[in-house]
Biopython code that builds the backbone (N, CA, C, O; Angstrom):
import numpy as np
from Bio.PDB.StructureBuilder import StructureBuilder

atoms = [
    (1, "MET", "N", (9.645, 25.610, 58.152)),
    (1, "MET", "CA", (10.808, 24.785, 57.882)),
    (1, "MET", "C", (11.586, 25.383, 56.703)),
    (1, "MET", "O", (10.988, 25.809, 55.715)),
    (2, "ALA", "N", (12.872, 25.411, 56.807)),
    (2, "ALA", "CA", (13.727, 25.969, 55.760)),
    (2, "ALA", "C", (13.663, 25.120, 54.492)),
    (2, "ALA", "O", (13.615, 23.892, 54.555)),
    (3, "LYS", "N", (13.663, 25.790, 53.351)),
    (3, "LYS", "CA", (13.661, 25.088, 52.073)),
    (3, "LYS", "C", (15.071, 24.745, 51.619)),
    (3, "LYS", "O", (15.261, 23.779, 50.880)),
    (4, "HIS", "N", (16.053, 25.512, 52.045)),
    (4, "HIS", "CA", (17.428, 25.319, 51.594)),
    (4, "HIS", "C", (18.258, 24.652, 52.687)),
    (4, "HIS", "O", (18.001, 24.823, 53.878)),
    (5, "SER", "N", (19.245, 23.899, 52.257)),
    (5, "SER", "CA", (20.125, 23.243, 53.215)),
    (5, "SER", "C", (21.575, 23.345, 52.750)),
    (5, "SER", "O", (21.862, 23.409, 51.555)),
    (6, "HIS", "N", (22.450, 23.357, 53.700)),
    (6, "HIS", "CA", (23.884, 23.333, 53.432)),
    (6, "HIS", "C", (24.522, 22.358, 54.425)),
    (6, "HIS", "O", (25.410, 22.729, 55.193)),
    (7, "LEU", "N", (24.062, 21.126, 54.396)),
    (7, "LEU", "CA", (24.488, 20.142, 55.382)),
    (7, "LEU", "C", (25.799, 19.460, 55.015)),
    (7, "LEU", "O", (26.545, 19.048, 55.903)),
    (8, "PHE", "N", (26.092, 19.333, 53.741)),
    (8, "PHE", "CA", (27.292, 18.611, 53.323)),
    (8, "PHE", "C", (28.535, 19.232, 53.934)),
    (8, "PHE", "O", (29.392, 18.521, 54.460)),
    (9, "VAL", "N", (28.641, 20.547, 53.871)),
    (9, "VAL", "CA", (29.811, 21.250, 54.408)),
    (9, "VAL", "C", (29.944, 21.046, 55.916)),
    (9, "VAL", "O", (31.050, 21.089, 56.454)),
    (10, "GLU", "N", (28.834, 20.827, 56.591)),
    (10, "GLU", "CA", (28.849, 20.641, 58.044)),
    (10, "GLU", "C", (29.241, 19.230, 58.457)),
    (10, "GLU", "O", (29.703, 19.018, 59.577)),
    (11, "THR", "N", (29.059, 18.265, 57.562)),
    (11, "THR", "CA", (29.274, 16.874, 57.954)),
    (11, "THR", "C", (30.441, 16.195, 57.239)),
    (11, "THR", "O", (30.926, 15.167, 57.711)),
    (12, "PHE", "N", (30.896, 16.736, 56.125)),
    (12, "PHE", "CA", (31.962, 16.089, 55.355)),
    (12, "PHE", "C", (33.277, 16.151, 56.121)),
    (12, "PHE", "O", (33.677, 17.212, 56.600)),
    (13, "ASP", "N", (33.947, 15.002, 56.233)),
    (13, "ASP", "CA", (35.228, 14.985, 56.946)),
    (13, "ASP", "C", (36.310, 14.270, 56.142)),
    (13, "ASP", "O", (37.305, 13.805, 56.698)),
    (14, "GLY", "N", (36.107, 14.190, 54.840)),
    (14, "GLY", "CA", (37.085, 13.544, 53.979)),
    (14, "GLY", "C", (38.108, 14.526, 53.436)),
    (14, "GLY", "O", (38.187, 15.675, 53.870)),
    (15, "PHE", "N", (38.877, 14.053, 52.489)),
    (15, "PHE", "CA", (39.935, 14.850, 51.872)),
    (15, "PHE", "C", (39.343, 15.848, 50.886)),
    (15, "PHE", "O", (38.443, 15.517, 50.113)),
    (16, "LEU", "N", (39.857, 17.069, 50.922)),
    (16, "LEU", "CA", (39.470, 18.091, 49.956)),
    (16, "LEU", "C", (40.683, 18.490, 49.138)),
    (16, "LEU", "O", (41.769, 18.701, 49.678)),
    (17, "GLY", "N", (40.497, 18.589, 47.865)),
    (17, "GLY", "CA", (41.545, 19.010, 46.948)),
    (17, "GLY", "C", (41.024, 18.845, 45.536)),
    (17, "GLY", "O", (40.228, 17.945, 45.269)),
    (18, "TYR", "N", (41.453, 19.682, 44.652)),
    (18, "TYR", "CA", (40.930, 19.628, 43.292)),
    (18, "TYR", "C", (41.979, 19.105, 42.333)),
    (18, "TYR", "O", (43.136, 19.522, 42.386)),
    (19, "GLY", "N", (41.580, 18.184, 41.447)),
    (19, "GLY", "CA", (42.462, 17.686, 40.421)),
    (19, "GLY", "C", (42.967, 16.270, 40.634)),
    (19, "GLY", "O", (43.730, 15.756, 39.817)),
    (20, "MET", "N", (42.552, 15.635, 41.718)),
    (20, "MET", "CA", (43.018, 14.263, 41.989)),
    (20, "MET", "C", (42.180, 13.225, 41.254)),
    (20, "MET", "O", (42.702, 12.425, 40.476)),
    (21, "ASP", "N", (40.874, 13.247, 41.510)),
    (21, "ASP", "CA", (39.948, 12.309, 40.884)),
    (21, "ASP", "C", (38.554, 12.926, 40.922)),
    (21, "ASP", "O", (38.319, 13.910, 41.623)),
    (22, "ARG", "N", (37.653, 12.351, 40.177)),
    (22, "ARG", "CA", (36.310, 12.927, 40.019)),
    (22, "ARG", "C", (35.580, 13.061, 41.353)),
    (22, "ARG", "O", (35.021, 14.123, 41.630)),
    (23, "LYS", "N", (35.565, 12.029, 42.183)),
    (23, "LYS", "CA", (34.815, 12.071, 43.447)),
    (23, "LYS", "C", (35.391, 13.125, 44.388)),
    (23, "LYS", "O", (34.631, 13.857, 45.021)),
    (24, "THR", "N", (36.708, 13.218, 44.493)),
    (24, "THR", "CA", (37.322, 14.242, 45.344)),
    (24, "THR", "C", (37.008, 15.632, 44.803)),
    (24, "THR", "O", (36.743, 16.554, 45.573)),
    (25, "ASP", "N", (37.038, 15.784, 43.476)),
    (25, "ASP", "CA", (36.680, 17.072, 42.867)),
    (25, "ASP", "C", (35.236, 17.450, 43.194)),
    (25, "ASP", "O", (34.954, 18.601, 43.529)),
    (26, "GLU", "N", (34.319, 16.480, 43.096)),
    (26, "GLU", "CA", (32.909, 16.743, 43.412)),
    (26, "GLU", "C", (32.752, 17.157, 44.869)),
    (26, "GLU", "O", (32.061, 18.133, 45.165)),
    (27, "ASN", "N", (33.389, 16.423, 45.784)),
    (27, "ASN", "CA", (33.303, 16.758, 47.208)),
    (27, "ASN", "C", (33.874, 18.147, 47.480)),
    (27, "ASN", "O", (33.292, 18.928, 48.232)),
    (28, "THR", "N", (35.009, 18.446, 46.870)),
    (28, "THR", "CA", (35.660, 19.738, 47.078)),
    (28, "THR", "C", (34.785, 20.867, 46.566)),
    (28, "THR", "O", (34.628, 21.884, 47.242)),
    (29, "LEU", "N", (34.215, 20.704, 45.386)),
    (29, "LEU", "CA", (33.345, 21.743, 44.841)),
    (29, "LEU", "C", (32.084, 21.904, 45.681)),
    (29, "LEU", "O", (31.600, 23.021, 45.869)),
    (30, "HIS", "N", (31.557, 20.807, 46.180)),
    (30, "HIS", "CA", (30.367, 20.844, 47.041)),
    (30, "HIS", "C", (30.648, 21.684, 48.292)),
    (30, "HIS", "O", (29.870, 22.573, 48.637)),
    (31, "VAL", "N", (31.754, 21.396, 48.958)),
    (31, "VAL", "CA", (32.137, 22.153, 50.158)),
    (31, "VAL", "C", (32.426, 23.606, 49.801)),
    (31, "VAL", "O", (31.953, 24.520, 50.477)),
    (32, "PHE", "N", (33.195, 23.820, 48.749)),
    (32, "PHE", "CA", (33.603, 25.159, 48.323)),
    (32, "PHE", "C", (32.393, 26.045, 48.046)),
    (32, "PHE", "O", (32.337, 27.186, 48.503)),
    (33, "LEU", "N", (31.420, 25.516, 47.292)),
    (33, "LEU", "CA", (30.241, 26.310, 46.946)),
    (33, "LEU", "C", (29.352, 26.576, 48.154)),
    (33, "LEU", "O", (28.783, 27.661, 48.278)),
    (34, "GLN", "N", (29.226, 25.592, 49.047)),
    (34, "GLN", "CA", (28.416, 25.827, 50.237)),
    (34, "GLN", "C", (29.068, 26.860, 51.142)),
    (34, "GLN", "O", (28.374, 27.692, 51.727)),
    (35, "LYS", "N", (30.377, 26.822, 51.265)),
    (35, "LYS", "CA", (31.077, 27.824, 52.066)),
    (35, "LYS", "C", (30.957, 29.205, 51.411)),
    (35, "LYS", "O", (30.782, 30.208, 52.102)),
    (36, "PHE", "N", (31.052, 29.251, 50.085)),
    (36, "PHE", "CA", (30.942, 30.513, 49.358)),
    (36, "PHE", "C", (29.568, 31.150, 49.550)),
    (36, "PHE", "O", (29.456, 32.373, 49.638)),
    (37, "ALA", "N", (28.520, 30.321, 49.615)),
    (37, "ALA", "CA", (27.152, 30.815, 49.728)),
    (37, "ALA", "C", (26.761, 31.198, 51.157)),
    (37, "ALA", "O", (25.627, 31.618, 51.386)),
    (38, "ASP", "N", (27.661, 31.064, 52.106)),
    (38, "ASP", "CA", (27.376, 31.415, 53.498)),
    (38, "ASP", "C", (26.887, 32.865, 53.588)),
    (38, "ASP", "O", (27.468, 33.755, 52.966)),
    (39, "ASP", "N", (25.845, 33.098, 54.343)),
    (39, "ASP", "CA", (25.245, 34.435, 54.449)),
    (39, "ASP", "C", (26.239, 35.506, 54.887)),
    (39, "ASP", "O", (26.256, 36.599, 54.321)),
    (40, "ASP", "N", (27.056, 35.210, 55.876)),
    (40, "ASP", "CA", (28.019, 36.210, 56.348)),
    (40, "ASP", "C", (29.053, 36.542, 55.274)),
    (40, "ASP", "O", (29.417, 37.705, 55.097)),
    (41, "LEU", "N", (29.523, 35.526, 54.563)),
    (41, "LEU", "CA", (30.470, 35.778, 53.480)),
    (41, "LEU", "C", (29.809, 36.585, 52.373)),
    (41, "LEU", "O", (30.416, 37.514, 51.841)),
    (42, "MET", "N", (28.586, 36.245, 52.022)),
    (42, "MET", "CA", (27.882, 36.973, 50.967)),
    (42, "MET", "C", (27.703, 38.443, 51.327)),
    (42, "MET", "O", (27.856, 39.310, 50.466)),
    (43, "LYS", "N", (27.381, 38.735, 52.585)),
    (43, "LYS", "CA", (27.240, 40.128, 53.017)),
    (43, "LYS", "C", (28.510, 40.923, 52.765)),
    (43, "LYS", "O", (28.454, 42.103, 52.417)),
    (44, "THR", "N", (29.641, 40.282, 52.940)),
    (44, "THR", "CA", (30.925, 40.959, 52.764)),
    (44, "THR", "C", (31.337, 41.022, 51.302)),
    (44, "THR", "O", (31.669, 42.092, 50.792)),
    (45, "ILE", "N", (31.316, 39.881, 50.629)),
    (45, "ILE", "CA", (31.891, 39.824, 49.281)),
    (45, "ILE", "C", (31.040, 40.535, 48.232)),
    (45, "ILE", "O", (31.584, 41.135, 47.304)),
    (46, "LEU", "N", (29.721, 40.479, 48.362)),
    (46, "LEU", "CA", (28.868, 41.115, 47.359)),
    (46, "LEU", "C", (29.081, 42.623, 47.297)),
    (46, "LEU", "O", (29.032, 43.214, 46.219)),
    (47, "THR", "N", (29.316, 43.241, 48.438)),
    (47, "THR", "CA", (29.528, 44.691, 48.434)),
    (47, "THR", "C", (30.864, 45.074, 47.803)),
    (47, "THR", "O", (31.068, 46.231, 47.436)),
    (48, "ARG", "N", (31.769, 44.111, 47.677)),
    (48, "ARG", "CA", (33.098, 44.373, 47.121)),
    (48, "ARG", "C", (33.231, 43.962, 45.658)),
    (48, "ARG", "O", (34.183, 44.352, 44.981)),
    (49, "MET", "N", (32.287, 43.184, 45.181)),
    (49, "MET", "CA", (32.346, 42.714, 43.793)),
    (49, "MET", "C", (31.930, 43.827, 42.843)),
    (49, "MET", "O", (31.017, 44.600, 43.133)),
    (50, "SER", "N", (32.609, 43.898, 41.712)),
    (50, "SER", "CA", (32.218, 44.851, 40.678)),
    (50, "SER", "C", (30.965, 44.342, 39.972)),
    (50, "SER", "O", (30.573, 43.187, 40.142)),
    (51, "ASP", "N", (30.349, 45.198, 39.192)),
    (51, "ASP", "CA", (29.201, 44.771, 38.393)),
    (51, "ASP", "C", (29.610, 43.640, 37.454)),
    (51, "ASP", "O", (28.843, 42.699, 37.248)),
    (52, "ASP", "N", (30.805, 43.721, 36.886)),
    (52, "ASP", "CA", (31.301, 42.666, 36.000)),
    (52, "ASP", "C", (31.502, 41.354, 36.759)),
    (52, "ASP", "O", (31.180, 40.286, 36.239)),
    (53, "ASP", "N", (32.029, 41.423, 37.980)),
    (53, "ASP", "CA", (32.195, 40.221, 38.809)),
    (53, "ASP", "C", (30.850, 39.555, 39.047)),
    (53, "ASP", "O", (30.700, 38.344, 38.882)),
    (54, "MET", "N", (29.880, 40.362, 39.436)),
    (54, "MET", "CA", (28.554, 39.810, 39.731)),
    (54, "MET", "C", (27.933, 39.203, 38.483)),
    (54, "MET", "O", (27.344, 38.124, 38.556)),
    (55, "ALA", "N", (28.051, 39.865, 37.349)),
    (55, "ALA", "CA", (27.504, 39.342, 36.099)),
    (55, "ALA", "C", (28.171, 38.026, 35.721)),
    (55, "ALA", "O", (27.507, 37.107, 35.240)),
    (56, "GLU", "N", (29.483, 37.930, 35.935)),
    (56, "GLU", "CA", (30.209, 36.711, 35.610)),
    (56, "GLU", "C", (29.725, 35.534, 36.447)),
    (56, "GLU", "O", (29.489, 34.451, 35.911)),
    (57, "VAL", "N", (29.575, 35.733, 37.746)),
    (57, "VAL", "CA", (29.085, 34.665, 38.624)),
    (57, "VAL", "C", (27.666, 34.271, 38.221)),
    (57, "VAL", "O", (27.351, 33.086, 38.116)),
    (58, "PHE", "N", (26.816, 35.269, 37.996)),
    (58, "PHE", "CA", (25.432, 35.002, 37.605)),
    (58, "PHE", "C", (25.366, 34.208, 36.301)),
    (58, "PHE", "O", (24.591, 33.258, 36.186)),
    (59, "GLU", "N", (26.175, 34.598, 35.329)),
    (59, "GLU", "CA", (26.175, 33.921, 34.030)),
    (59, "GLU", "C", (26.660, 32.474, 34.135)),
    (59, "GLU", "O", (26.091, 31.586, 33.501)),
    (60, "VAL", "N", (27.696, 32.231, 34.922)),
    (60, "VAL", "CA", (28.215, 30.860, 35.073)),
    (60, "VAL", "C", (27.168, 29.971, 35.742)),
    (60, "VAL", "O", (26.910, 28.858, 35.285)),
    (61, "ILE", "N", (26.574, 30.461, 36.813)),
    (61, "ILE", "CA", (25.569, 29.664, 37.511)),
    (61, "ILE", "C", (24.356, 29.417, 36.618)),
    (61, "ILE", "O", (23.853, 28.296, 36.550)),
    (62, "SER", "N", (23.890, 30.447, 35.942)),
    (62, "SER", "CA", (22.744, 30.299, 35.031)),
    (62, "SER", "C", (23.042, 29.291, 33.937)),
    (62, "SER", "O", (22.194, 28.461, 33.609)),
    (63, "LYS", "N", (24.234, 29.355, 33.371)),
    (63, "LYS", "CA", (24.647, 28.416, 32.320)),
    (63, "LYS", "C", (24.621, 26.980, 32.841)),
    (63, "LYS", "O", (24.126, 26.086, 32.154)),
    (64, "MET", "N", (25.146, 26.747, 34.046)),
    (64, "MET", "CA", (25.166, 25.396, 34.616)),
    (64, "MET", "C", (23.753, 24.884, 34.875)),
    (64, "MET", "O", (23.458, 23.716, 34.623)),
    (65, "LEU", "N", (22.888, 25.744, 35.373)),
    (65, "LEU", "CA", (21.507, 25.335, 35.626)),
    (65, "LEU", "C", (20.808, 24.940, 34.326)),
    (65, "LEU", "O", (20.140, 23.909, 34.262)),
    (66, "LYS", "N", (20.967, 25.762, 33.301)),
    (66, "LYS", "CA", (20.323, 25.474, 32.012)),
    (66, "LYS", "C", (20.888, 24.216, 31.364)),
    (66, "LYS", "O", (20.151, 23.445, 30.748)),
    (67, "LYS", "N", (22.176, 24.011, 31.501)),
    (67, "LYS", "CA", (22.845, 22.881, 30.854)),
    (67, "LYS", "C", (22.544, 21.546, 31.525)),
    (67, "LYS", "O", (22.436, 20.522, 30.851)),
    (68, "HIS", "N", (22.409, 21.552, 32.849)),
    (68, "HIS", "CA", (22.369, 20.286, 33.582)),
    (68, "HIS", "C", (21.047, 19.951, 34.258)),
    (68, "HIS", "O", (20.906, 18.869, 34.830)),
    (69, "LEU", "N", (20.079, 20.857, 34.203)),
    (69, "LEU", "CA", (18.776, 20.569, 34.807)),
    (69, "LEU", "C", (17.673, 20.666, 33.760)),
    (69, "LEU", "O", (17.686, 21.551, 32.904)),
    (70, "SER", "N", (16.730, 19.753, 33.839)),
    (70, "SER", "CA", (15.522, 19.871, 33.025)),
    (70, "SER", "C", (14.673, 20.999, 33.625)),
    (70, "SER", "O", (14.941, 21.464, 34.732)),
    (71, "GLU", "N", (13.674, 21.420, 32.900)),
    (71, "GLU", "CA", (12.784, 22.478, 33.395)),
    (71, "GLU", "C", (12.128, 22.082, 34.725)),
    (71, "GLU", "O", (12.125, 22.882, 35.660)),
    (72, "PRO", "N", (11.565, 20.848, 34.831)),
    (72, "PRO", "CA", (10.985, 20.454, 36.123)),
    (72, "PRO", "C", (12.017, 20.416, 37.259)),
    (72, "PRO", "O", (11.715, 20.814, 38.384)),
    (73, "GLU", "N", (13.231, 19.938, 36.967)),
    (73, "GLU", "CA", (14.282, 19.908, 37.984)),
    (73, "GLU", "C", (14.659, 21.318, 38.428)),
    (73, "GLU", "O", (14.890, 21.560, 39.612)),
    (74, "TYR", "N", (14.721, 22.234, 37.486)),
    (74, "TYR", "CA", (15.021, 23.633, 37.804)),
    (74, "TYR", "C", (13.994, 24.187, 38.796)),
    (74, "TYR", "O", (14.357, 24.832, 39.779)),
    (75, "HIS", "N", (12.727, 23.932, 38.531)),
    (75, "HIS", "CA", (11.669, 24.442, 39.406)),
    (75, "HIS", "C", (11.681, 23.758, 40.772)),
    (75, "HIS", "O", (11.488, 24.407, 41.800)),
    (76, "GLU", "N", (11.909, 22.449, 40.776)),
    (76, "GLU", "CA", (11.919, 21.699, 42.025)),
    (76, "GLU", "C", (13.188, 21.937, 42.847)),
    (76, "GLU", "O", (13.116, 22.253, 44.034)),
    (77, "LEU", "N", (14.349, 21.783, 42.206)),
    (77, "LEU", "CA", (15.618, 21.791, 42.949)),
    (77, "LEU", "C", (16.204, 23.170, 43.179)),
    (77, "LEU", "O", (16.792, 23.418, 44.231)),
    (78, "PHE", "N", (16.057, 24.077, 42.215)),
    (78, "PHE", "CA", (16.638, 25.401, 42.360)),
    (78, "PHE", "C", (15.619, 26.398, 42.920)),
    (78, "PHE", "O", (15.897, 27.077, 43.909)),
    (79, "LEU", "N", (14.459, 26.488, 42.304)),
    (79, "LEU", "CA", (13.447, 27.430, 42.769)),
    (79, "LEU", "C", (12.712, 26.945, 44.019)),
    (79, "LEU", "O", (12.075, 27.734, 44.716)),
    (80, "LYS", "N", (12.805, 25.639, 44.298)),
    (80, "LYS", "CA", (12.149, 25.019, 45.456)),
    (80, "LYS", "C", (10.637, 25.184, 45.417)),
    (80, "LYS", "O", (9.985, 25.369, 46.445)),
    (81, "GLU", "N", (10.099, 25.111, 44.206)),
    (81, "GLU", "CA", (8.640, 25.188, 44.042)),
    (81, "GLU", "C", (8.044, 23.819, 44.357)),
    (81, "GLU", "O", (8.602, 22.779, 44.008)),
    (82, "GLU", "N", (6.925, 23.851, 45.010)),
    (82, "GLU", "CA", (6.251, 22.602, 45.357)),
    (82, "GLU", "C", (5.293, 22.183, 44.254)),
    (82, "GLU", "O", (4.598, 23.004, 43.656)),
    (83, "GLY", "N", (5.279, 20.888, 44.007)),
    (83, "GLY", "CA", (4.497, 20.166, 43.096)),
    (83, "GLY", "C", (3.614, 20.691, 42.124)),
    (83, "GLY", "O", (2.987, 19.932, 41.385)),
]
sb = StructureBuilder()
sb.init_structure("model")
sb.init_model(0)
sb.init_chain("A")
sb.init_seg("    ")
for serial, (resi, resn, name, xyz) in enumerate(atoms, 1):
    if name == "N":
        sb.init_residue(resn, " ", resi, " ")
    sb.init_atom(name, np.array(xyz, "f"), 0.0, 1.0, " ", f" {name:<3s}", serial, name[0])
structure = sb.get_structure()
């Protein structure tokens, strides 16, 4: 069974747009990030990104994980480690 899921992007049928209100921003970012992480897109975009581009994305994601997740949450939700 797969550990990762990207179901929100497949089922969301509401309004997308950034800057209107918090809930719409959250939904838009959720869809945007799931679409960005698509395997086919990653195969294409990663080969075109510079080392600086890749470092920037890595640093932003790492910063968000450290800022918003506790250590146990990091292991459970991001690393998908079991109990």
